mmCIF file as Biopython writes it, N, C-alpha, C and O atoms, coordinates in Angstrom:
data_model
#
loop_
_atom_site.group_PDB
_atom_site.id
_atom_site.type_symbol
_atom_site.label_atom_id
_atom_site.label_alt_id
_atom_site.label_comp_id
_atom_site.label_asym_id
_atom_site.label_entity_id
_atom_site.label_seq_id
_atom_site.pdbx_PDB_ins_code
_atom_site.Cartn_x
_atom_site.Cartn_y
_atom_site.Cartn_z
_atom_site.occupancy
_atom_site.B_iso_or_equiv
_atom_site.auth_seq_id
_atom_site.auth_asym_id
_atom_site.pdbx_PDB_model_num
ATOM 1   N N  . MET A ? 1  ? -17.166 3.929   -14.401 1.0 0.0 1  A 1 
ATOM 2   C CA . MET A ? 1  ? -17.260 3.578   -13.000 1.0 0.0 1  A 1 
ATOM 3   C C  . MET A ? 1  ? -18.248 2.441   -12.768 1.0 0.0 1  A 1 
ATOM 4   O O  . MET A ? 1  ? -18.480 2.031   -11.631 1.0 0.0 1  A 1 
ATOM 5   N N  . ARG A ? 2  ? -18.816 1.947   -13.832 1.0 0.0 2  A 1 
ATOM 6   C CA . ARG A ? 2  ? -19.822 0.911   -13.687 1.0 0.0 2  A 1 
ATOM 7   C C  . ARG A ? 2  ? -19.246 -0.370  -13.121 1.0 0.0 2  A 1 
ATOM 8   O O  . ARG A ? 2  ? -19.888 -1.046  -12.316 1.0 0.0 2  A 1 
ATOM 9   N N  . TYR A ? 3  ? -18.045 -0.702  -13.539 1.0 0.0 3  A 1 
ATOM 10  C CA . TYR A ? 3  ? -17.425 -1.946  -13.102 1.0 0.0 3  A 1 
ATOM 11  C C  . TYR A ? 3  ? -16.293 -1.718  -12.099 1.0 0.0 3  A 1 
ATOM 12  O O  . TYR A ? 3  ? -15.381 -2.539  -12.001 1.0 0.0 3  A 1 
ATOM 13  N N  . ALA A ? 4  ? -16.342 -0.634  -11.370 1.0 0.0 4  A 1 
ATOM 14  C CA . ALA A ? 4  ? -15.273 -0.311  -10.426 1.0 0.0 4  A 1 
ATOM 15  C C  . ALA A ? 4  ? -15.164 -1.363  -9.324  1.0 0.0 4  A 1 
ATOM 16  O O  . ALA A ? 4  ? -14.058 -1.731  -8.930  1.0 0.0 4  A 1 
ATOM 17  N N  . GLY A ? 5  ? -16.293 -1.848  -8.825  1.0 0.0 5  A 1 
ATOM 18  C CA . GLY A ? 5  ? -16.269 -2.870  -7.774  1.0 0.0 5  A 1 
ATOM 19  C C  . GLY A ? 5  ? -15.659 -4.168  -8.261  1.0 0.0 5  A 1 
ATOM 20  O O  . GLY A ? 5  ? -14.897 -4.813  -7.542  1.0 0.0 5  A 1 
ATOM 21  N N  . LEU A ? 6  ? -15.995 -4.550  -9.487  1.0 0.0 6  A 1 
ATOM 22  C CA . LEU A ? 6  ? -15.435 -5.776  -10.062 1.0 0.0 6  A 1 
ATOM 23  C C  . LEU A ? 6  ? -13.936 -5.627  -10.289 1.0 0.0 6  A 1 
ATOM 24  O O  . LEU A ? 6  ? -13.171 -6.553  -10.019 1.0 0.0 6  A 1 
ATOM 25  N N  . ALA A ? 7  ? -13.518 -4.479  -10.776 1.0 0.0 7  A 1 
ATOM 26  C CA . ALA A ? 7  ? -12.089 -4.239  -10.977 1.0 0.0 7  A 1 
ATOM 27  C C  . ALA A ? 7  ? -11.349 -4.261  -9.647  1.0 0.0 7  A 1 
ATOM 28  O O  . ALA A ? 7  ? -10.253 -4.814  -9.552  1.0 0.0 7  A 1 
ATOM 29  N N  . LEU A ? 8  ? -11.936 -3.670  -8.633  1.0 0.0 8  A 1 
ATOM 30  C CA . LEU A ? 8  ? -11.319 -3.675  -7.312  1.0 0.0 8  A 1 
ATOM 31  C C  . LEU A ? 8  ? -11.198 -5.095  -6.767  1.0 0.0 8  A 1 
ATOM 32  O O  . LEU A ? 8  ? -10.200 -5.431  -6.130  1.0 0.0 8  A 1 
ATOM 33  N N  . ALA A ? 9  ? -12.199 -5.922  -7.009  1.0 0.0 9  A 1 
ATOM 34  C CA . ALA A ? 9  ? -12.150 -7.316  -6.559  1.0 0.0 9  A 1 
ATOM 35  C C  . ALA A ? 9  ? -11.044 -8.086  -7.274  1.0 0.0 9  A 1 
ATOM 36  O O  . ALA A ? 9  ? -10.341 -8.881  -6.650  1.0 0.0 9  A 1 
ATOM 37  N N  . PHE A ? 10 ? -10.883 -7.860  -8.574  1.0 0.0 10 A 1 
ATOM 38  C CA . PHE A ? 10 ? -9.820  -8.542  -9.316  1.0 0.0 10 A 1 
ATOM 39  C C  . PHE A ? 10 ? -8.431  -8.088  -8.867  1.0 0.0 10 A 1 
ATOM 40  O O  . PHE A ? 10 ? -7.529  -8.912  -8.714  1.0 0.0 10 A 1 
ATOM 41  N N  . VAL A ? 11 ? -8.257  -6.799  -8.659  1.0 0.0 11 A 1 
ATOM 42  C CA . VAL A ? 11 ? -6.961  -6.287  -8.190  1.0 0.0 11 A 1 
ATOM 43  C C  . VAL A ? 11 ? -6.663  -6.827  -6.795  1.0 0.0 11 A 1 
ATOM 44  O O  . VAL A ? 11 ? -5.530  -7.212  -6.508  1.0 0.0 11 A 1 
ATOM 45  N N  . SER A ? 12 ? -7.664  -6.856  -5.934  1.0 0.0 12 A 1 
ATOM 46  C CA . SER A ? 12 ? -7.477  -7.373  -4.582  1.0 0.0 12 A 1 
ATOM 47  C C  . SER A ? 12 ? -7.092  -8.846  -4.602  1.0 0.0 12 A 1 
ATOM 48  O O  . SER A ? 12 ? -6.191  -9.262  -3.874  1.0 0.0 12 A 1 
ATOM 49  N N  . SER A ? 13 ? -7.764  -9.631  -5.424  1.0 0.0 13 A 1 
ATOM 50  C CA . SER A ? 13 ? -7.430  -11.055 -5.486  1.0 0.0 13 A 1 
ATOM 51  C C  . SER A ? 13 ? -6.044  -11.274 -6.077  1.0 0.0 13 A 1 
ATOM 52  O O  . SER A ? 13 ? -5.336  -12.195 -5.671  1.0 0.0 13 A 1 
ATOM 53  N N  . GLY A ? 14 ? -5.655  -10.444 -7.026  1.0 0.0 14 A 1 
ATOM 54  C CA . GLY A ? 14 ? -4.305  -10.549 -7.577  1.0 0.0 14 A 1 
ATOM 55  C C  . GLY A ? 14 ? -3.238  -10.220 -6.542  1.0 0.0 14 A 1 
ATOM 56  O O  . GLY A ? 14 ? -2.211  -10.893 -6.464  1.0 0.0 14 A 1 
ATOM 57  N N  . CYS A ? 15 ? -3.483  -9.184  -5.750  1.0 0.0 15 A 1 
ATOM 58  C CA . CYS A ? 15 ? -2.534  -8.831  -4.683  1.0 0.0 15 A 1 
ATOM 59  C C  . CYS A ? 15 ? -2.441  -9.932  -3.636  1.0 0.0 15 A 1 
ATOM 60  O O  . CYS A ? 15 ? -1.358  -10.246 -3.141  1.0 0.0 15 A 1 
ATOM 61  N N  . PHE A ? 16 ? -3.583  -10.511 -3.307  1.0 0.0 16 A 1 
ATOM 62  C CA . PHE A ? 16 ? -3.583  -11.602 -2.332  1.0 0.0 16 A 1 
ATOM 63  C C  . PHE A ? 16 ? -2.822  -12.808 -2.872  1.0 0.0 16 A 1 
ATOM 64  O O  . PHE A ? 16 ? -2.073  -13.446 -2.132  1.0 0.0 16 A 1 
ATOM 65  N N  . ALA A ? 17 ? -3.003  -13.127 -4.149  1.0 0.0 17 A 1 
ATOM 66  C CA . ALA A ? 17 ? -2.312  -14.261 -4.753  1.0 0.0 17 A 1 
ATOM 67  C C  . ALA A ? 17 ? -0.810  -14.008 -4.856  1.0 0.0 17 A 1 
ATOM 68  O O  . ALA A ? 17 ? -0.017  -14.946 -4.776  1.0 0.0 17 A 1 
ATOM 69  N N  . PHE A ? 18 ? -0.417  -12.755 -5.031  1.0 0.0 18 A 1 
ATOM 70  C CA . PHE A ? 18 ? 1.000   -12.407 -5.166  1.0 0.0 18 A 1 
ATOM 71  C C  . PHE A ? 18 ? 1.714   -12.367 -3.818  1.0 0.0 18 A 1 
ATOM 72  O O  . PHE A ? 18 ? 2.938   -12.484 -3.771  1.0 0.0 18 A 1 
ATOM 73  N N  . SER A ? 19 ? 0.976   -12.204 -2.725  1.0 0.0 19 A 1 
ATOM 74  C CA . SER A ? 19 ? 1.615   -12.012 -1.423  1.0 0.0 19 A 1 
ATOM 75  C C  . SER A ? 19 ? 2.321   -13.277 -0.921  1.0 0.0 19 A 1 
ATOM 76  O O  . SER A ? 19 ? 3.349   -13.178 -0.251  1.0 0.0 19 A 1 
ATOM 77  N N  . GLY A ? 20 ? 1.792   -14.447 -1.229  1.0 0.0 20 A 1 
ATOM 78  C CA . GLY A ? 20 ? 2.434   -15.680 -0.785  1.0 0.0 20 A 1 
ATOM 79  C C  . GLY A ? 20 ? 3.809   -15.894 -1.399  1.0 0.0 20 A 1 
ATOM 80  O O  . GLY A ? 20 ? 4.775   -16.097 -0.664  1.0 0.0 20 A 1 
ATOM 81  N N  . PRO A ? 21 ? 3.930   -15.857 -2.732  1.0 0.0 21 A 1 
ATOM 82  C CA . PRO A ? 21 ? 5.258   -15.994 -3.338  1.0 0.0 21 A 1 
ATOM 83  C C  . PRO A ? 21 ? 6.220   -14.883 -2.921  1.0 0.0 21 A 1 
ATOM 84  O O  . PRO A ? 21 ? 7.419   -15.118 -2.776  1.0 0.0 21 A 1 
ATOM 85  N N  . LEU A ? 22 ? 5.692   -13.669 -2.729  1.0 0.0 22 A 1 
ATOM 86  C CA . LEU A ? 22 ? 6.557   -12.582 -2.282  1.0 0.0 22 A 1 
ATOM 87  C C  . LEU A ? 22 ? 7.116   -12.873 -0.896  1.0 0.0 22 A 1 
ATOM 88  O O  . LEU A ? 22 ? 8.300   -12.648 -0.643  1.0 0.0 22 A 1 
ATOM 89  N N  . ALA A ? 23 ? 6.275   -13.369 0.000   1.0 0.0 23 A 1 
ATOM 90  C CA . ALA A ? 23 ? 6.737   -13.707 1.346   1.0 0.0 23 A 1 
ATOM 91  C C  . ALA A ? 23 ? 7.773   -14.824 1.295   1.0 0.0 23 A 1 
ATOM 92  O O  . ALA A ? 23 ? 8.724   -14.821 2.076   1.0 0.0 23 A 1 
ATOM 93  N N  . LYS A ? 24 ? 7.600   -15.768 0.395   1.0 0.0 24 A 1 
ATOM 94  C CA . LYS A ? 24 ? 8.558   -16.868 0.248   1.0 0.0 24 A 1 
ATOM 95  C C  . LYS A ? 24 ? 9.926   -16.328 -0.173  1.0 0.0 24 A 1 
ATOM 96  O O  . LYS A ? 24 ? 10.952  -16.746 0.365   1.0 0.0 24 A 1 
ATOM 97  N N  . TYR A ? 25 ? 9.941   -15.396 -1.138  1.0 0.0 25 A 1 
ATOM 98  C CA . TYR A ? 25 ? 11.215  -14.828 -1.582  1.0 0.0 25 A 1 
ATOM 99  C C  . TYR A ? 25 ? 11.850  -13.951 -0.508  1.0 0.0 25 A 1 
ATOM 100 O O  . TYR A ? 25 ? 13.072  -13.946 -0.355  1.0 0.0 25 A 1 
ATOM 101 N N  . LEU A ? 26 ? 11.039  -13.218 0.231   1.0 0.0 26 A 1 
ATOM 102 C CA . LEU A ? 26 ? 11.595  -12.411 1.308   1.0 0.0 26 A 1 
ATOM 103 C C  . LEU A ? 26 ? 12.178  -13.291 2.408   1.0 0.0 26 A 1 
ATOM 104 O O  . LEU A ? 26 ? 13.203  -12.954 3.001   1.0 0.0 26 A 1 
ATOM 105 N N  . ASN A ? 27 ? 11.525  -14.414 2.676   1.0 0.0 27 A 1 
ATOM 106 C CA . ASN A ? 27 ? 12.040  -15.356 3.666   1.0 0.0 27 A 1 
ATOM 107 C C  . ASN A ? 27 ? 13.338  -15.977 3.177   1.0 0.0 27 A 1 
ATOM 108 O O  . ASN A ? 27 ? 14.272  -16.159 3.958   1.0 0.0 27 A 1 
ATOM 109 N N  . ALA A ? 28 ? 13.405  -16.300 1.902   1.0 0.0 28 A 1 
ATOM 110 C CA . ALA A ? 28 ? 14.628  -16.877 1.340   1.0 0.0 28 A 1 
ATOM 111 C C  . ALA A ? 28 ? 15.768  -15.861 1.337   1.0 0.0 28 A 1 
ATOM 112 O O  . ALA A ? 28 ? 16.938  -16.241 1.363   1.0 0.0 28 A 1 
ATOM 113 N N  . ALA A ? 29 ? 15.432  -14.580 1.303   1.0 0.0 29 A 1 
ATOM 114 C CA . ALA A ? 29 ? 16.461  -13.537 1.336   1.0 0.0 29 A 1 
ATOM 115 C C  . ALA A ? 29 ? 17.006  -13.311 2.733   1.0 0.0 29 A 1 
ATOM 116 O O  . ALA A ? 29 ? 17.942  -12.532 2.913   1.0 0.0 29 A 1 
ATOM 117 N N  . GLY A ? 30 ? 16.431  -13.984 3.728   1.0 0.0 30 A 1 
ATOM 118 C CA . GLY A ? 30 ? 16.954  -13.876 5.077   1.0 0.0 30 A 1 
ATOM 119 C C  . GLY A ? 30 ? 16.143  -13.006 6.007   1.0 0.0 30 A 1 
ATOM 120 O O  . GLY A ? 30 ? 16.561  -12.772 7.141   1.0 0.0 30 A 1 
ATOM 121 N N  . LEU A ? 31 ? 15.003  -12.520 5.572   1.0 0.0 31 A 1 
ATOM 122 C CA . LEU A ? 31 ? 14.165  -11.700 6.443   1.0 0.0 31 A 1 
ATOM 123 C C  . LEU A ? 31 ? 13.345  -12.591 7.362   1.0 0.0 31 A 1 
ATOM 124 O O  . LEU A ? 31 ? 12.891  -13.663 6.963   1.0 0.0 31 A 1 
ATOM 125 N N  . THR A ? 32 ? 13.165  -12.144 8.576   1.0 0.0 32 A 1 
ATOM 126 C CA . THR A ? 32 ? 12.285  -12.846 9.500   1.0 0.0 32 A 1 
ATOM 127 C C  . THR A ? 32 ? 10.843  -12.587 9.072   1.0 0.0 32 A 1 
ATOM 128 O O  . THR A ? 32 ? 10.599  -11.665 8.295   1.0 0.0 32 A 1 
ATOM 129 N N  . PRO A ? 33 ? 9.889   -13.368 9.553   1.0 0.0 33 A 1 
ATOM 130 C CA . PRO A ? 33 ? 8.494   -13.129 9.156   1.0 0.0 33 A 1 
ATOM 131 C C  . PRO A ? 33 ? 8.000   -11.715 9.466   1.0 0.0 33 A 1 
ATOM 132 O O  . PRO A ? 33 ? 7.274   -11.130 8.662   1.0 0.0 33 A 1 
ATOM 133 N N  . ILE A ? 34 ? 8.380   -11.160 10.614  1.0 0.0 34 A 1 
ATOM 134 C CA . ILE A ? 34 ? 7.909   -9.813  10.944  1.0 0.0 34 A 1 
ATOM 135 C C  . ILE A ? 34 ? 8.554   -8.774  10.031  1.0 0.0 34 A 1 
ATOM 136 O O  . ILE A ? 34 ? 7.913   -7.783  9.683   1.0 0.0 34 A 1 
ATOM 137 N N  . GLU A ? 35 ? 9.797   -8.981  9.642   1.0 0.0 35 A 1 
ATOM 138 C CA . GLU A ? 35 ? 10.447  -8.065  8.702   1.0 0.0 35 A 1 
ATOM 139 C C  . GLU A ? 35 ? 9.804   -8.156  7.320   1.0 0.0 35 A 1 
ATOM 140 O O  . GLU A ? 35 ? 9.682   -7.151  6.618   1.0 0.0 35 A 1 
ATOM 141 N N  . ALA A ? 36 ? 9.393   -9.366  6.932   1.0 0.0 36 A 1 
ATOM 142 C CA . ALA A ? 36 ? 8.699   -9.525  5.651   1.0 0.0 36 A 1 
ATOM 143 C C  . ALA A ? 36 ? 7.360   -8.803  5.674   1.0 0.0 36 A 1 
ATOM 144 O O  . ALA A ? 36 ? 6.965   -8.200  4.675   1.0 0.0 36 A 1 
ATOM 145 N N  . VAL A ? 37 ? 6.661   -8.856  6.793   1.0 0.0 37 A 1 
ATOM 146 C CA . VAL A ? 37 ? 5.383   -8.146  6.916   1.0 0.0 37 A 1 
ATOM 147 C C  . VAL A ? 37 ? 5.616   -6.644  6.821   1.0 0.0 37 A 1 
ATOM 148 O O  . VAL A ? 37 ? 4.868   -5.944  6.139   1.0 0.0 37 A 1 
ATOM 149 N N  . TRP A ? 38 ? 6.637   -6.146  7.491   1.0 0.0 38 A 1 
ATOM 150 C CA . TRP A ? 38 ? 6.941   -4.716  7.439   1.0 0.0 38 A 1 
ATOM 151 C C  . TRP A ? 38 ? 7.297   -4.287  6.021   1.0 0.0 38 A 1 
ATOM 152 O O  . TRP A ? 38 ? 6.881   -3.216  5.579   1.0 0.0 38 A 1 
ATOM 153 N N  . ALA A ? 39 ? 8.059   -5.103  5.307   1.0 0.0 39 A 1 
ATOM 154 C CA . ALA A ? 39 ? 8.432   -4.771  3.928   1.0 0.0 39 A 1 
ATOM 155 C C  . ALA A ? 39 ? 7.192   -4.740  3.034   1.0 0.0 39 A 1 
ATOM 156 O O  . ALA A ? 39 ? 7.060   -3.857  2.187   1.0 0.0 39 A 1 
ATOM 157 N N  . ARG A ? 40 ? 6.289   -5.696  3.219   1.0 0.0 40 A 1 
ATOM 158 C CA . ARG A ? 40 ? 5.065   -5.726  2.413   1.0 0.0 40 A 1 
ATOM 159 C C  . ARG A ? 40 ? 4.165   -4.543  2.749   1.0 0.0 40 A 1 
ATOM 160 O O  . ARG A ? 40 ? 3.547   -3.967  1.854   1.0 0.0 40 A 1 
ATOM 161 N N  . MET A ? 41 ? 4.083   -4.174  4.021   1.0 0.0 41 A 1 
ATOM 162 C CA . MET A ? 41 ? 3.267   -3.022  4.414   1.0 0.0 41 A 1 
ATOM 163 C C  . MET A ? 41 ? 3.846   -1.725  3.864   1.0 0.0 41 A 1 
ATOM 164 O O  . MET A ? 41 ? 3.103   -0.852  3.416   1.0 0.0 41 A 1 
ATOM 165 N N  . ALA A ? 42 ? 5.158   -1.597  3.896   1.0 0.0 42 A 1 
ATOM 166 C CA . ALA A ? 42 ? 5.798   -0.390  3.368   1.0 0.0 42 A 1 
ATOM 167 C C  . ALA A ? 42 ? 5.571   -0.283  1.860   1.0 0.0 42 A 1 
ATOM 168 O O  . ALA A ? 42 ? 5.301   0.802   1.344   1.0 0.0 42 A 1 
ATOM 169 N N  . GLY A ? 43 ? 5.679   -1.399  1.165   1.0 0.0 43 A 1 
ATOM 170 C CA . GLY A ? 43 ? 5.425   -1.387  -0.277  1.0 0.0 43 A 1 
ATOM 171 C C  . GLY A ? 43 ? 3.992   -1.019  -0.602  1.0 0.0 43 A 1 
ATOM 172 O O  . GLY A ? 43 ? 3.743   -0.259  -1.537  1.0 0.0 43 A 1 
ATOM 173 N N  . ALA A ? 44 ? 3.046   -1.549  0.161   1.0 0.0 44 A 1 
ATOM 174 C CA . ALA A ? 44 ? 1.636   -1.226  -0.059  1.0 0.0 44 A 1 
ATOM 175 C C  . ALA A ? 44 ? 1.372   0.250   0.226   1.0 0.0 44 A 1 
ATOM 176 O O  . ALA A ? 44 ? 0.649   0.910   -0.520  1.0 0.0 44 A 1 
ATOM 177 N N  . GLY A ? 45 ? 1.955   0.761   1.299   1.0 0.0 45 A 1 
ATOM 178 C CA . GLY A ? 45 ? 1.760   2.172   1.632   1.0 0.0 45 A 1 
ATOM 179 C C  . GLY A ? 45 ? 2.329   3.096   0.575   1.0 0.0 45 A 1 
ATOM 180 O O  . GLY A ? 45 ? 1.698   4.086   0.202   1.0 0.0 45 A 1 
ATOM 181 N N  . LEU A ? 46 ? 3.517   2.778   0.091   1.0 0.0 46 A 1 
ATOM 182 C CA . LEU A ? 46 ? 4.119   3.606   -0.960  1.0 0.0 46 A 1 
ATOM 183 C C  . LEU A ? 46 ? 3.313   3.561   -2.249  1.0 0.0 46 A 1 
ATOM 184 O O  . LEU A ? 46 ? 3.150   4.579   -2.923  1.0 0.0 46 A 1 
ATOM 185 N N  . SER A ? 47 ? 2.814   2.387   -2.589  1.0 0.0 47 A 1 
ATOM 186 C CA . SER A ? 47 ? 2.029   2.298   -3.814  1.0 0.0 47 A 1 
ATOM 187 C C  . SER A ? 47 ? 0.698   3.048   -3.671  1.0 0.0 47 A 1 
ATOM 188 O O  . SER A ? 47 ? 0.246   3.677   -4.628  1.0 0.0 47 A 1 
ATOM 189 N N  . LEU A ? 48 ? 0.071   2.990   -2.503  1.0 0.0 48 A 1 
ATOM 190 C CA . LEU A ? 48 ? -1.174  3.724   -2.304  1.0 0.0 48 A 1 
ATOM 191 C C  . LEU A ? 48 ? -0.963  5.238   -2.330  1.0 0.0 48 A 1 
ATOM 192 O O  . LEU A ? 48 ? -1.785  5.970   -2.882  1.0 0.0 48 A 1 
ATOM 193 N N  . VAL A ? 49 ? 0.121   5.705   -1.742  1.0 0.0 49 A 1 
ATOM 194 C CA . VAL A ? 49 ? 0.412   7.143   -1.770  1.0 0.0 49 A 1 
ATOM 195 C C  . VAL A ? 49 ? 0.723   7.580   -3.199  1.0 0.0 49 A 1 
ATOM 196 O O  . VAL A ? 49 ? 0.350   8.681   -3.603  1.0 0.0 49 A 1 
ATOM 197 N N  . THR A ? 50 ? 1.400   6.733   -3.962  1.0 0.0 50 A 1 
ATOM 198 C CA . THR A ? 50 ? 1.703   7.058   -5.359  1.0 0.0 50 A 1 
ATOM 199 C C  . THR A ? 50 ? 0.422   7.180   -6.176  1.0 0.0 50 A 1 
ATOM 200 O O  . THR A ? 50 ? 0.262   8.126   -6.947  1.0 0.0 50 A 1 
ATOM 201 N N  . VAL A ? 51 ? -0.489  6.228   -6.010  1.0 0.0 51 A 1 
ATOM 202 C CA . VAL A ? 51 ? -1.766  6.291   -6.732  1.0 0.0 51 A 1 
ATOM 203 C C  . VAL A ? 51 ? -2.543  7.534   -6.312  1.0 0.0 51 A 1 
ATOM 204 O O  . VAL A ? 51 ? -3.130  8.206   -7.160  1.0 0.0 51 A 1 
ATOM 205 N N  . LEU A ? 52 ? -2.555  7.848   -5.037  1.0 0.0 52 A 1 
ATOM 206 C CA . LEU A ? 52 ? -3.248  9.038   -4.562  1.0 0.0 52 A 1 
ATOM 207 C C  . LEU A ? 52 ? -2.614  10.303  -5.129  1.0 0.0 52 A 1 
ATOM 208 O O  . LEU A ? 52 ? -3.325  11.234  -5.507  1.0 0.0 52 A 1 
ATOM 209 N N  . ALA A ? 53 ? -1.289  10.346  -5.193  1.0 0.0 53 A 1 
ATOM 210 C CA . ALA A ? 53 ? -0.612  11.522  -5.731  1.0 0.0 53 A 1 
ATOM 211 C C  . ALA A ? 53 ? -0.912  11.710  -7.215  1.0 0.0 53 A 1 
ATOM 212 O O  . ALA A ? 53 ? -0.963  12.839  -7.703  1.0 0.0 53 A 1 
ATOM 213 N N  . LEU A ? 54 ? -1.108  10.612  -7.927  1.0 0.0 54 A 1 
ATOM 214 C CA . LEU A ? 54 ? -1.402  10.716  -9.361  1.0 0.0 54 A 1 
ATOM 215 C C  . LEU A ? 54 ? -2.864  11.043  -9.633  1.0 0.0 54 A 1 
ATOM 216 O O  . LEU A ? 54 ? -3.171  11.738  -10.602 1.0 0.0 54 A 1 
ATOM 217 N N  . THR A ? 55 ? -3.765  10.555  -8.797  1.0 0.0 55 A 1 
ATOM 218 C CA . THR A ? 55 ? -5.178  10.748  -9.070  1.0 0.0 55 A 1 
ATOM 219 C C  . THR A ? 55 ? -5.773  11.974  -8.374  1.0 0.0 55 A 1 
ATOM 220 O O  . THR A ? 55 ? -6.586  12.685  -8.963  1.0 0.0 55 A 1 
ATOM 221 N N  . ARG A ? 56 ? -5.370  12.226  -7.120  1.0 0.0 56 A 1 
ATOM 222 C CA . ARG A ? 56 ? -5.917  13.361  -6.360  1.0 0.0 56 A 1 
ATOM 223 C C  . ARG A ? 56 ? -4.810  14.021  -5.542  1.0 0.0 56 A 1 
ATOM 224 O O  . ARG A ? 56 ? -4.773  13.853  -4.323  1.0 0.0 56 A 1 
ATOM 225 N N  . PRO A ? 57 ? -3.915  14.760  -6.175  1.0 0.0 57 A 1 
ATOM 226 C CA . PRO A ? 57 ? -2.794  15.362  -5.424  1.0 0.0 57 A 1 
ATOM 227 C C  . PRO A ? 57 ? -3.248  16.358  -4.354  1.0 0.0 57 A 1 
ATOM 228 O O  . PRO A ? 57 ? -2.536  16.573  -3.373  1.0 0.0 57 A 1 
ATOM 229 N N  . GLU A ? 58 ? -4.407  16.958  -4.529  1.0 0.0 58 A 1 
ATOM 230 C CA . GLU A ? 58 ? -4.888  17.912  -3.516  1.0 0.0 58 A 1 
ATOM 231 C C  . GLU A ? 58 ? -5.217  17.225  -2.197  1.0 0.0 58 A 1 
ATOM 232 O O  . GLU A ? 58 ? -5.266  17.880  -1.156  1.0 0.0 58 A 1 
ATOM 233 N N  . ALA A ? 59 ? -5.442  15.913  -2.226  1.0 0.0 59 A 1 
ATOM 234 C CA . ALA A ? 59 ? -5.747  15.175  -0.995  1.0 0.0 59 A 1 
ATOM 235 C C  . ALA A ? 59 ? -4.504  15.014  -0.110  1.0 0.0 59 A 1 
ATOM 236 O O  . ALA A ? 59 ? -4.628  14.704  1.074   1.0 0.0 59 A 1 
ATOM 237 N N  . LEU A ? 60 ? -3.326  15.220  -0.668  1.0 0.0 60 A 1 
ATOM 238 C CA . LEU A ? 60 ? -2.098  15.079  0.116   1.0 0.0 60 A 1 
ATOM 239 C C  . LEU A ? 60 ? -1.675  16.382  0.786   1.0 0.0 60 A 1 
ATOM 240 O O  . LEU A ? 60 ? -0.739  16.392  1.585   1.0 0.0 60 A 1 
ATOM 241 N N  . ARG A ? 61 ? -2.355  17.476  0.467   1.0 0.0 61 A 1 
ATOM 242 C CA . ARG A ? 61 ? -2.025  18.750  1.109   1.0 0.0 61 A 1 
ATOM 243 C C  . ARG A ? 61 ? -2.564  18.761  2.533   1.0 0.0 61 A 1 
ATOM 244 O O  . ARG A ? 61 ? -3.719  18.413  2.776   1.0 0.0 61 A 1 
ATOM 245 N N  . ILE A ? 62 ? -1.721  19.159  3.458   1.0 0.0 62 A 1 
ATOM 246 C CA . ILE A ? 62 ? -2.103  19.182  4.871   1.0 0.0 62 A 1 
ATOM 247 C C  . ILE A ? 62 ? -2.442  20.622  5.256   1.0 0.0 62 A 1 
ATOM 248 O O  . ILE A ? 62 ? -1.605  21.511  5.103   1.0 0.0 62 A 1 
ATOM 249 N N  . PRO A ? 63 ? -3.652  20.863  5.752   1.0 0.0 63 A 1 
ATOM 250 C CA . PRO A ? 63 ? -3.991  22.221  6.198   1.0 0.0 63 A 1 
ATOM 251 C C  . PRO A ? 63 ? -3.122  22.639  7.383   1.0 0.0 63 A 1 
ATOM 252 O O  . PRO A ? 63 ? -2.692  21.807  8.183   1.0 0.0 63 A 1 
ATOM 253 N N  . ARG A ? 64 ? -2.878  23.917  7.475   1.0 0.0 64 A 1 
ATOM 254 C CA . ARG A ? 64 ? -2.014  24.448  8.539   1.0 0.0 64 A 1 
ATOM 255 C C  . ARG A ? 64 ? -2.541  24.087  9.927   1.0 0.0 64 A 1 
ATOM 256 O O  . ARG A ? 64 ? -1.757  23.882  10.854  1.0 0.0 64 A 1 
ATOM 257 N N  . SER A ? 65 ? -3.853  24.009  10.071  1.0 0.0 65 A 1 
ATOM 258 C CA . SER A ? 65 ? -4.427  23.704  11.378  1.0 0.0 65 A 1 
ATOM 259 C C  . SER A ? 65 ? -4.196  22.248  11.785  1.0 0.0 65 A 1 
ATOM 260 O O  . SER A ? 65 ? -4.291  21.927  12.970  1.0 0.0 65 A 1 
ATOM 261 N N  . ARG A ? 66 ? -3.899  21.368  10.843  1.0 0.0 66 A 1 
ATOM 262 C CA . ARG A ? 66 ? -3.691  19.945  11.146  1.0 0.0 66 A 1 
ATOM 263 C C  . ARG A ? 66 ? -2.214  19.570  11.266  1.0 0.0 66 A 1 
ATOM 264 O O  . ARG A ? 66 ? -1.906  18.407  11.525  1.0 0.0 66 A 1 
ATOM 265 N N  . LEU A ? 67 ? -1.305  20.503  11.088  1.0 0.0 67 A 1 
ATOM 266 C CA . LEU A ? 67 ? 0.125   20.213  11.165  1.0 0.0 67 A 1 
ATOM 267 C C  . LEU A ? 67 ? 0.553   19.647  12.522  1.0 0.0 67 A 1 
ATOM 268 O O  . LEU A ? 67 ? 1.348   18.707  12.539  1.0 0.0 67 A 1 
ATOM 269 N N  . PRO A ? 68 ? 0.073   20.162  13.658  1.0 0.0 68 A 1 
ATOM 270 C CA . PRO A ? 68 ? 0.462   19.558  14.935  1.0 0.0 68 A 1 
ATOM 271 C C  . PRO A ? 68 ? 0.010   18.103  15.049  1.0 0.0 68 A 1 
ATOM 272 O O  . PRO A ? 68 ? 0.737   17.263  15.580  1.0 0.0 68 A 1 
ATOM 273 N N  . PHE A ? 69 ? -1.178  17.810  14.556  1.0 0.0 69 A 1 
ATOM 274 C CA . PHE A ? 69 ? -1.676  16.426  14.601  1.0 0.0 69 A 1 
ATOM 275 C C  . PHE A ? 69 ? -0.794  15.509  13.764  1.0 0.0 69 A 1 
ATOM 276 O O  . PHE A ? 69 ? -0.440  14.417  14.207  1.0 0.0 69 A 1 
ATOM 277 N N  . VAL A ? 70 ? -0.439  15.941  12.569  1.0 0.0 70 A 1 
ATOM 278 C CA . VAL A ? 70 ? 0.416   15.132  11.696  1.0 0.0 70 A 1 
ATOM 279 C C  . VAL A ? 70 ? 1.810   15.000  12.300  1.0 0.0 70 A 1 
ATOM 280 O O  . VAL A ? 70 ? 2.446   13.953  12.186  1.0 0.0 70 A 1 
ATOM 281 N N  . GLY A ? 71 ? 2.280   16.066  12.941  1.0 0.0 71 A 1 
ATOM 282 C CA . GLY A ? 71 ? 3.604   16.027  13.570  1.0 0.0 71 A 1 
ATOM 283 C C  . GLY A ? 71 ? 3.684   15.036  14.719  1.0 0.0 71 A 1 
ATOM 284 O O  . GLY A ? 71 ? 4.729   14.426  14.949  1.0 0.0 71 A 1 
ATOM 285 N N  . LEU A ? 72 ? 2.592   14.878  15.432  1.0 0.0 72 A 1 
ATOM 286 C CA . LEU A ? 72 ? 2.591   13.929  16.539  1.0 0.0 72 A 1 
ATOM 287 C C  . LEU A ? 72 ? 2.543   12.515  16.022  1.0 0.0 72 A 1 
ATOM 288 O O  . LEU A ? 72 ? 2.535   11.570  16.811  1.0 0.0 72 A 1 
#
């Protein structure tokens, strides 16, 4: 965990560098800019949930008392 901040900075910069070419390809595929943003956000959300499920699956369990909040 000593270099966790440095690793996070490198991963963040790589994602930022990859987002421009990805947006270009999504635009070439016929998506509007807002649709490209939604596609990128959905991909980021799915990847974050996947990492969370692999590293801390207990964090995805919803307590019974919070079900109405999640449902809303």
